[in-house]
C-alpha positions as CSV (number, residue, x, y, z in Angstrom):
1,M,73.9,-21.7,-71.9
2,T,75.6,-19.2,-69.6
3,D,79.3,-18.2,-69.5
4,G,79.9,-20.7,-66.7
5,D,78.4,-23.6,-68.6
6,A,81.2,-24.2,-71.2
7,P,81.7,-27.9,-71.7
8,R,84.8,-29.7,-70.4
9,M,85.5,-32.7,-72.6
10,P,87.3,-35.6,-70.9
11,Q,90.7,-36.7,-71.9
12,R,90.6,-39.2,-74.8
13,R,92.0,-42.0,-72.5
14,V,89.1,-41.3,-70.1
15,V,86.5,-41.5,-72.9
16,L,87.9,-44.8,-74.1
17,K,88.0,-46.4,-70.7
18,A,84.8,-45.1,-69.2
19,G,82.5,-44.8,-72.2
20,G,83.5,-47.9,-74.2
21,T,82.9,-45.8,-77.3
22,A,84.8,-47.8,-79.9
23,L,82.5,-50.3,-81.5
24,M,85.1,-52.3,-83.5
25,G,84.5,-55.9,-82.9
26,A,88.2,-56.9,-83.2
27,W,88.9,-55.1,-79.9
28,L,87.0,-57.9,-78.2
29,L,89.5,-60.4,-79.4
30,S,92.3,-59.2,-77.0
31,G,92.3,-61.2,-73.7
32,C,93.8,-64.0,-71.8
33,E,95.7,-66.6,-73.8
34,S,93.6,-69.7,-74.7
35,S,94.8,-73.2,-75.4
36,Q,91.6,-74.1,-77.2
37,P,92.0,-74.9,-80.9
38,V,90.9,-72.2,-83.4
39,D,87.6,-72.9,-85.2
40,D,88.4,-72.2,-88.9
41,R,84.9,-70.7,-89.2
42,L,86.2,-67.7,-87.2
43,R,89.0,-67.0,-89.6
44,G,86.9,-65.7,-92.5
45,P,87.6,-66.3,-96.2
46,D,91.0,-67.5,-97.5
47,R,91.9,-64.2,-98.9
48,P,91.9,-60.7,-97.3
49,T,88.7,-58.7,-97.9
50,P,89.4,-55.7,-100.1
51,R,88.1,-52.2,-99.2
52,A,86.0,-50.2,-101.6
53,R,85.3,-46.4,-101.8
54,F,81.9,-44.6,-101.6
55,L,82.9,-41.0,-101.2
56,T,84.4,-39.0,-104.0
57,D,87.9,-37.6,-103.6
58,A,86.5,-34.1,-102.8
59,E,84.0,-35.5,-100.2
60,L,86.8,-37.5,-98.6
61,R,88.9,-34.4,-98.3
62,T,86.0,-32.5,-96.7
63,L,85.5,-35.4,-94.3
64,R,89.2,-35.5,-93.4
65,A,89.0,-31.8,-92.5
66,L,86.0,-32.5,-90.3
67,V,87.5,-35.4,-88.3
68,D,90.5,-33.2,-87.8
69,R,88.4,-30.9,-85.8
70,L,86.5,-33.6,-83.9
71,I,89.8,-35.2,-82.6
72,P,92.5,-32.6,-83.4
73,A,96.2,-33.2,-83.0
74,G,97.7,-31.7,-79.9
75,L,100.1,-33.4,-77.5
76,Q,99.0,-36.7,-79.2
77,P,98.1,-37.5,-82.8
78,G,94.6,-36.8,-83.9
79,A,92.0,-38.3,-86.2
80,A,93.7,-37.0,-89.3
81,A,96.9,-38.8,-88.5
82,A,94.9,-42.0,-87.9
83,H,93.1,-41.5,-91.3
84,A,89.8,-41.9,-89.5
85,E,88.0,-40.6,-92.6
86,E,89.1,-43.7,-94.5
87,A,87.5,-46.0,-92.0
88,I,84.3,-44.1,-92.2
89,D,84.4,-44.3,-96.0
90,A,85.1,-48.1,-95.8
91,L,82.0,-48.6,-93.7
92,L,79.9,-46.5,-96.2
93,A,81.2,-48.8,-99.0
94,A,80.8,-52.0,-96.9
95,F,78.5,-53.7,-99.3
96,M,80.6,-53.0,-102.3
97,T,82.8,-56.0,-101.5
98,D,82.1,-59.6,-100.7
99,P,82.0,-60.3,-97.8
100,P,80.8,-56.9,-96.6
101,L,83.4,-54.9,-94.6
102,I,81.4,-55.2,-91.3
103,H,82.8,-57.8,-88.9
104,A,86.6,-58.6,-89.0
105,G,87.5,-62.2,-88.6
106,G,89.6,-63.7,-85.9
107,P,90.9,-64.7,-83.5
108,Y,94.4,-63.5,-84.3
109,S,96.1,-60.7,-86.2
110,D,99.8,-61.0,-86.9
111,R,100.7,-58.3,-84.4
112,A,101.2,-60.6,-81.4
113,G,102.6,-63.9,-82.8
114,G,99.8,-65.0,-85.2
115,T,101.0,-66.6,-88.4
116,R,98.6,-64.6,-90.5
117,N,96.3,-61.6,-90.0
118,D,92.8,-63.1,-89.6
119,F,91.4,-59.6,-89.0
120,E,91.8,-58.8,-92.7
121,R,89.4,-61.6,-93.6
122,F,85.9,-60.3,-92.9
123,M,83.1,-62.6,-92.0
124,P,80.1,-63.3,-94.2
125,L,76.7,-62.0,-93.0
126,D,73.5,-64.0,-92.8
127,D,70.4,-62.6,-94.4
128,Y,69.1,-60.9,-91.2
129,E,72.5,-59.2,-90.5
130,A,72.8,-58.1,-94.1
131,L,69.3,-56.6,-94.1
132,A,69.9,-54.8,-90.8
133,W,73.3,-53.3,-91.9
134,R,72.0,-52.3,-95.3
135,I,69.2,-50.3,-93.6
136,V,71.8,-48.6,-91.4
137,I,74.2,-47.8,-94.2
138,E,72.1,-47.5,-97.3
139,G,68.8,-46.5,-95.7
140,S,65.3,-47.9,-96.6
141,L,65.3,-46.4,-100.1
142,G,61.5,-46.7,-100.2
143,R,61.7,-50.5,-100.3
144,P,58.9,-52.2,-98.3
145,E,61.1,-54.9,-96.9
146,R,63.3,-52.2,-95.3
147,E,60.5,-50.0,-94.0
148,F,58.9,-52.3,-91.5
149,N,59.7,-49.6,-88.9
150,G,59.2,-46.7,-91.2
151,P,61.5,-44.8,-93.6
152,V,65.2,-44.7,-92.7
153,V,67.9,-42.3,-94.0
154,G,71.1,-44.2,-94.3
155,L,74.6,-43.2,-93.3
156,Q,75.5,-42.8,-97.0
157,Q,72.9,-40.1,-97.5
158,I,73.6,-38.4,-94.1
159,Y,77.3,-38.1,-95.0
160,R,76.8,-37.1,-98.6
161,D,74.3,-34.4,-97.7
162,G,76.2,-33.3,-94.6
163,L,79.5,-32.9,-96.4
164,A,77.8,-30.9,-99.2
165,H,76.3,-28.6,-96.5
166,L,79.8,-28.0,-94.9
167,E,81.0,-26.8,-98.3
168,A,78.0,-24.5,-98.6
169,R,78.7,-23.1,-95.2
170,A,82.3,-22.5,-96.1
171,A,81.2,-20.6,-99.2
172,Q,78.9,-18.5,-97.0
173,L,81.7,-17.5,-94.7
174,A,83.7,-16.0,-97.6
175,T,80.8,-13.7,-98.4
176,G,80.7,-12.5,-94.8
177,V,77.6,-14.6,-93.7
178,L,78.4,-15.6,-90.2
179,P,76.4,-17.9,-87.9
180,A,73.7,-16.1,-85.9
181,A,75.0,-17.8,-82.8
182,L,78.6,-16.7,-83.4
183,G,78.8,-14.9,-80.1
184,D,77.7,-17.9,-78.1
185,I,80.1,-20.2,-80.0
186,L,83.1,-17.9,-79.2
187,R,82.1,-17.4,-75.6
188,E,80.8,-20.9,-74.7
189,R,82.6,-23.2,-77.1
190,L,85.9,-21.6,-78.0
191,G,87.0,-20.1,-74.7
192,D,86.2,-16.5,-75.3
193,T,88.1,-16.3,-78.6
194,P,88.0,-12.7,-79.7
195,L,85.6,-11.8,-82.5
196,S,88.4,-9.9,-84.1
197,D,90.3,-13.2,-84.7
198,V,87.4,-14.6,-86.6
199,L,86.8,-11.5,-88.6
200,D,90.5,-11.2,-89.6
201,L,90.4,-14.8,-90.9
202,V,87.1,-14.2,-92.8
203,N,88.5,-11.0,-94.4
204,S,91.5,-13.0,-95.6
205,L,89.3,-15.5,-97.6
206,T,89.3,-15.2,-101.3
207,G,86.0,-16.9,-101.9
208,T,87.5,-20.0,-103.5
209,E,88.1,-21.9,-100.3
210,G,86.3,-25.1,-99.5
211,F,85.7,-26.4,-96.0
212,A,89.1,-28.2,-96.0
213,D,90.8,-25.0,-97.0
214,L,89.5,-23.0,-94.0
215,P,91.7,-22.3,-91.0
216,A,90.9,-24.6,-88.1
217,L,89.2,-21.8,-86.1
218,L,86.7,-21.1,-89.0
219,R,86.0,-24.8,-89.3
220,D,85.3,-24.9,-85.6
221,V,82.9,-22.0,-86.0
222,I,80.9,-24.1,-88.5
223,V,81.1,-27.4,-86.6
224,L,80.1,-25.9,-83.3
225,D,77.1,-24.0,-84.6
226,Y,74.4,-25.9,-82.8
227,S,71.7,-23.8,-84.4
228,D,72.5,-25.5,-87.7
229,A,70.5,-28.8,-87.7
230,Q,72.2,-30.2,-90.8
231,V,75.7,-29.8,-89.4
232,Q,74.6,-31.4,-86.1
233,A,72.9,-34.3,-87.9
234,L,76.3,-35.0,-89.6
235,I,78.3,-34.6,-86.3
236,D,76.0,-37.0,-84.5
237,V,77.2,-39.8,-86.9
238,A,80.7,-38.5,-87.6
239,F,81.7,-38.2,-84.0
240,P,81.3,-41.9,-83.1
241,G,82.6,-42.8,-86.5
242,T,85.7,-40.7,-85.9
243,L,86.3,-42.4,-82.6
244,D,86.0,-45.8,-84.2
245,G,88.3,-44.8,-87.0
246,T,90.9,-43.4,-84.7
247,Y,91.0,-46.0,-82.0
248,G,89.6,-49.1,-83.7
249,A,91.5,-52.0,-85.2
250,P,93.4,-50.8,-88.3
251,E,91.8,-53.4,-90.5
252,Y,88.7,-51.3,-90.6
253,G,90.6,-48.6,-92.4
254,G,91.7,-46.2,-89.7
255,N,94.2,-46.2,-86.8
256,R,97.1,-45.7,-89.4
257,D,100.4,-46.9,-88.0
258,L,98.5,-47.7,-84.7
259,V,98.6,-44.1,-83.7
260,G,95.3,-44.4,-81.9
261,W,96.5,-47.2,-79.7
262,T,100.1,-46.0,-79.0
263,S,98.9,-42.4,-78.1
264,T,96.5,-43.8,-75.5
265,G,98.8,-46.6,-74.1
266,W,96.5,-49.3,-75.5
267,P,98.5,-52.5,-76.1
268,G,96.1,-53.6,-78.9
269,D,95.1,-57.2,-79.6
270,V,97.4,-59.5,-77.7
271,Q,96.3,-62.9,-78.9
272,P,97.8,-65.5,-79.2
273,R,100.5,-64.2,-76.9
274,G,97.8,-63.2,-74.3
275,W,98.2,-61.3,-71.1
276,T,100.6,-62.4,-68.4
277,D,99.2,-63.6,-65.0
278,S,100.5,-60.3,-63.4
279,E,98.7,-58.2,-66.0
280,V,95.5,-60.1,-65.4
281,I,95.6,-60.0,-61.6
282,H,97.1,-56.6,-60.8
283,R,95.8,-53.2,-61.7
284,D,97.6,-50.8,-63.9
285,P,99.5,-48.0,-62.2
286,P,97.0,-45.1,-61.7
287,G,97.3,-42.2,-64.0
288,P,96.6,-38.5,-63.3
289,F,93.0,-38.7,-64.5
290,D,92.1,-42.1,-63.0
291,A,90.5,-40.5,-60.0
292,L,87.7,-39.4,-62.4
293,L,87.0,-43.0,-63.4
294,P,84.6,-45.5,-61.8
295,P,85.9,-47.3,-58.6
296,S,86.9,-50.3,-60.6
297,Y,89.7,-48.2,-62.1
298,G,90.7,-46.4,-58.8
299,G,93.3,-47.0,-56.1
300,V,96.7,-48.6,-56.3
301,D,97.5,-52.3,-56.5
302,F,100.3,-53.6,-54.2
303,G,100.1,-57.2,-55.1
304,P,98.4,-60.0,-53.1
305,P,98.3,-59.5,-49.3
306,A,100.1,-61.7,-47.0
307,A,98.2,-64.7,-45.5
308,G,95.6,-63.6,-43.1
309,V,96.1,-59.9,-43.8
310,R,93.2,-58.0,-45.4
311,A,94.3,-56.0,-48.5
312,R,94.1,-52.3,-48.1
313,P,95.5,-49.8,-50.7
314,E,97.6,-46.8,-49.5
315,F,94.8,-44.4,-50.5
316,E,91.1,-44.7,-51.3
317,L,89.1,-42.5,-53.6
318,P,87.0,-39.9,-51.8
319,P,83.3,-40.6,-52.2
320,L,82.8,-37.4,-54.2
321,L,85.3,-38.6,-56.8
322,I,83.8,-42.1,-56.9
323,A,80.4,-40.5,-57.6
324,A,81.9,-38.2,-60.2
325,G,83.6,-41.2,-62.0
326,E,80.4,-43.2,-62.0
327,T,78.4,-40.2,-63.3
328,L,81.0,-39.5,-66.0
329,A,80.8,-43.1,-67.3
330,A,77.0,-43.0,-67.3
331,T,77.0,-39.6,-69.0
332,I,79.1,-40.8,-71.9
333,M,77.1,-43.9,-72.4
334,N,73.8,-42.1,-72.2
335,A,74.8,-39.6,-74.9
336,E,74.4,-42.6,-77.3
337,G,77.0,-41.3,-79.8
338,S,75.6,-37.7,-80.0
339,L,78.3,-35.1,-79.6
340,A,75.8,-32.4,-78.9
341,A,74.1,-34.5,-76.2
342,L,77.4,-35.4,-74.7
343,Q,78.5,-31.7,-74.5
344,R,75.2,-30.7,-73.0
345,R,75.5,-33.4,-70.3
346,L,79.1,-32.5,-69.6
347,A,78.4,-28.8,-69.0
348,V,80.3,-27.6,-65.8
349,Q,80.5,-24.4,-63.8
350,D,83.8,-23.1,-65.0
351,R,84.8,-22.1,-68.5
352,V,87.4,-24.3,-70.1
353,R,88.8,-24.3,-73.6
354,P,88.4,-27.9,-74.8
355,E,91.8,-29.2,-75.8
356,W,90.3,-31.6,-78.2
357,I,88.3,-29.1,-80.2
358,W,90.4,-25.9,-80.2
359,R,93.9,-25.3,-81.4
360,A,95.5,-22.0,-80.5
361,A,97.5,-21.7,-83.8
362,H,94.3,-21.8,-85.9
363,G,95.7,-24.6,-88.0
């Protein structure tokens, strides 16, 4: 990648709108108010489903330090404030509770007038669903009934091995072993950060630091080393998991104090209150980055036109921006959750220091 190919990551509001990255099923429950009676089968068990733990305290601390670099705090709270690592751990431990912590119940939480929080009561899985999710989370484990498509390494093993590898890389830094691609990382990924900044931080290490103890800049050096296949295998699952944990429904373990929703202007689940007629019919006021979104998000809404008058907004998006918005949405979706693939696809012709992955204060 050349100097002019540094990736520009979209603002997190753009990612959420255009890419549809959050996979939490409870998000789908927010919509227009319905007068239909609630089927009790949607509500889940009588008691809230407890969460279990899979990762050790040390592993959870390492994971927290990782998600902090994937969505760092800046002008808005990041993944650490949302405790995204706890949502990831809850998924890894999904089958340690009954029912498994996979699909939140519904249709209402108690955030918008519901009498109880149905989201806390997770839904039982049928045999097919349970098998599919166990393969994803636990892996095939050499069991014939799980290897009809071949062996599968589960999320539990990917996270456990990947977090251990981050600790090993942190120990290497203290001995002066730097990534072979350090120059490319500094030039292309960290906005021409001077090598002297990295060396000063490395020289200050005592050799007792784990990954979570490293300054943010040194954690970035490890995370952004695309020549390290083990790190990138972890990032490919941790990046979408961090998005889910930061911006998903809090019942899944993240989005602490709703920081993921409030920081992006997302109103959250609105049932049973629902949306007003005006909110359903009219567009939101355009934001500064909405010109980069697909046409369905562009323009300004001035209410219904007068009888016999064709509606026409005051401005229309130029064709170039319309094409750019459509391309951006397709790019995010085509990356299929891989951070490395997304960054490669978003390479542009000017160098930019990504706000979401670099913090000037090193910590």
